[in-house]
C-alpha positions in Angstrom: 10.1 9.3 -12.4 6.8 7.5 -14.1 4.2 6.2 -11.9 0.9 4.3 -13.0 -2.6 4.5 -11.3 -4.7 1.3 -11.8 -8.1 2.6 -12.1 -11.0 -0.4 -11.0 -14.9 0.1 -10.7 -15.4 0.8 -7.0 -12.3 2.4 -5.8 -12.7 5.7 -4.6 -9.0 6.9 -3.2 -7.4 7.2 -6.8 -8.1 10.7 -7.2 -6.3 11.2 -3.4 -3.1 8.8 -4.9 -3.2 10.7 -8.3 -3.1 14.3 -6.4 0.1 12.8 -4.3 1.8 11.5 -6.7 1.5 14.4 -8.9 2.6 16.8 -6.4 5.4 14.2 -5.3 6.4 13.1 -8.4 5.8 16.8 -10.3 4.5 15.0 -13.2 0.9 13.6 -13.5 0.6 9.5 -12.7 -0.6 7.1 -15.8 -3.9 5.6 -15.1 -4.5 2.2 -16.1 -8.4 0.7 -16.5 -9.2 -2.9 -15.8 -9.4 -4.3 -19.2 -6.1 -3.2 -19.5 -3.5 -5.8 -20.4 -0.6 -4.3 -20.8 1.2 -1.4 -18.4 3.8 1.4 -20.1 7.5 1.7 -18.6 6.9 3.2 -15.6 8.9 3.3 -11.7 6.4 3.0 -9.3 2.8 1.3 -9.6 0.1 1.8 -7.2 -3.0 0.1 -6.6 -5.4 2.7 -4.7 -8.0 2.2 -1.6 -11.8 1.8 -2.0 -14.4 -1.0 -2.5 -13.6 -2.6 -5.9 -16.7 -4.0 -7.2 -18.3 -3.4 -4.4 -16.1 -5.8 -1.9 -18.3 -8.5 -3.4 -17.2 -12.3 -2.7 -14.1 -10.9 -0.4 -12.4 -8.0 -0.3 -10.5 -7.7 -3.5 -11.5 -10.8 -4.8 -13.2 -10.1 -7.8 -10.0 -7.0 -8.7 -7.5 -9.2 -8.5 -8.3 -11.9 -11.2 -9.1 -8.2 -13.5 -6.6 -8.1 -17.1 -4.6 -5.5 -15.6 -3.8 -7.2 -12.3 -2.3 -10.0 -14.5 -0.2 -6.7 -15.9 0.8 -5.7 -12.9 1.7 -9.1 -11.5 4.0 -9.2 -14.5 5.7 -5.8 -14.2 6.2 -7.0 -10.6 8.1 -10.2 -11.6 10.2 -7.5 -13.6 11.2 -5.6 -10.8 8.9 -2.8 -10.9 7.7 -1.1 -7.6 4.1 -2.1 -6.6 2.1 -0.5 -4.0 -1.0 -1.1 -2.8 -3.1 0.8 -0.3 -6.0 -0.2 1.3 -8.1 -2.2 -0.8 -5.1 -2.4 -3.2 -3.3 -4.0 -0.1 -6.4 -6.5 -0.1 -5.9 -6.7 -3.8 -2.4 -7.5 -4.0 -2.9 -10.5 -1.4 -5.7 -11.9 -3.8 -3.6 -11.9 -6.9 -1.1 -13.6 -4.9 1.4 -10.9 -4.9 1.8 -11.4 -1.3 0.7 -14.0 1.3 -1.6 -13.8 3.9 -5.6 -12.0 3.8 -7.2 -8.9 5.0 -10.4 -10.0 7.7 -12.9 -7.7 8.7 -12.0 -5.7 11.9 -12.2 -6.9 15.1 -14.4 -4.6 16.7 -16.9 -5.4 13.2 -16.8 -1.8 12.6 -15.8 0.5 10.2 -13.0 2.3 11.4 -12.0 5.8 9.9 -9.2 8.2 12.2 -5.4 8.3 12.8 -2.8 5.8 13.8 0.8 5.7 14.2 2.9 3.0 12.3 6.1 2.1 13.4 8.7 1.7 11.0 10.3 -2.1 11.4 12.3 -1.9 8.0 14.0 1.1 6.6 15.9 -0.8 4.6 13.1 -0.9 1.7 13.3 0.6 -1.4 9.8 2.3 0.2 11.2 3.7 3.5 14.7 4.7 3.1 13.6 8.4 3.7 12.6 7.2 7.6 14.8 5.6 10.0 14.7 2.4 11.7 12.3 2.0 14.8 10.9 5.9 13.6 7.0 6.3 14.9 5.2 8.3 12.1 1.3 9.2 12.1 -1.0 8.0 9.1 -4.8 8.0 8.7 -7.0 4.7 8.6 -10.2 4.2 6.8 -11.4 0.2 6.3 -13.7 -2.1 7.4 -11.6 -5.3 6.5 -7.9 -4.6 8.0 -7.3 -7.2 10.2 -3.9 -8.5 8.3 -3.6 -12.7 9.2 -1.5 -15.5 7.9 -0.7 -18.8 9.1 2.2 -18.8 12.2 4.5 -20.2 9.8 4.0 -17.4 7.6 4.0 -15.0 10.2 7.3 -16.4 11.6 8.8 -16.3 8.0 7.8 -12.5 7.1 9.7 -11.2 10.9 12.8 -14.0 10.2 12.9 -12.0 6.5 12.5 -8.8 8.0 9.5 -8.1 5.6 7.1 -6.5 8.1 7.7 -3.0 6.9 4.9 -1.0 8.8 3.3 -2.1 12.3 0.6 0.1 14.5 2.7 1.5 17.7 1.4 2.7 20.7 -1.7 0.7 20.9 -3.4 2.1 18.0 -4.4 -1.0 15.9 -7.6 -0.3 14.8 -7.9 -3.9 13.6 -6.8 -6.5 15.3 -4.4 -7.4 13.1 -1.8 -9.9 13.9 1.2 -8.9 15.8 0.1 -5.3 14.8 1.4 -5.6 11.0 0.2 -3.1 9.0 2.7 -3.1 5.9 4.4 -6.1 4.0 6.6 -6.4 1.4 7.1 -9.4 -0.9 10.4 -11.8 -0.8 12.1 -9.1 -3.9 11.2 -6.0 -1.6 9.3 -4.7 -4.3 6.0 -5.3 -3.9 4.3 -3.3 -0.9 1.2 -3.5 0.6 -0.4 -1.3 3.3 -3.2 -0.9 5.4 -3.1 2.8 6.2 -3.5 5.8 3.6 0.0 7.7 3.3 -1.4 9.7 0.4 -3.6 11.6 2.8 -0.7 13.0 4.6 1.8 14.4 2.2 1.3 18.2 2.4 1.1 20.5 5.2 -2.4 21.5 4.4 -3.1 17.7 5.2 -2.1 18.3 8.5 1.3 16.7 8.3 3.9 15.4 5.8 4.7 11.9 7.2 3.2 10.1 4.3 5.5 11.9 2.4 8.6 9.9 2.7 7.0 6.7 1.7 6.4 7.8 -1.9 9.6 10.2 -2.3 11.4 6.7 -1.0 10.0 4.6 -3.6 10.5 7.2 -6.8 14.8 8.2 -5.4 14.0 11.5 -4.2 15.2 10.8 -1.0 17.6 13.9 -0.8 16.9 16.0 -3.8 13.9 17.8 -5.1 11.5 16.0 -7.7 12.3 17.5 -11.3 
């Protein structure tokens, strides 16, 4: 399975994501830079976390206007799977690929710890390795993870079963509306997720709860990657 990781100035989780994809897919991902206007044919494109362009203006606002994000949008329109994690989630929202915005944590503090996530929709292409309602562990590290959208959008996301992950058991670290941690677009091929599943994919990480997301997205559920 072919994957690609978007590289932008200020991102600092790209190596973690590359390591996770290499381990799970069995081959290193391609890397595409901010000035690239085309992305080769791949099965999954990932926009990793960090602080793209120093989080100036708003988190992800400058990155969303990079040439490579226009290429990501083109691939998404063609049905290619796109995953944005943490700053990547913020970028996807700023680029208009997902609704809503990620605002400052309600504590006004950077938070770095493990949370629990409920798999709200186990039927997406990113979650087939999980059970409906399953509670998994996942690390977070962000200052602006408070998901917000107007009430009509929130109702539509729930009505269309597009809320994929929710902070569970009182572990919401940022005040996100209705504990939303991850959502998909209408087509179901673009996922934005605030926590970092790439940091919990090997036993050496202390667990493998995040591995199922990548195995699902790459169609590896029930078989071993080549």
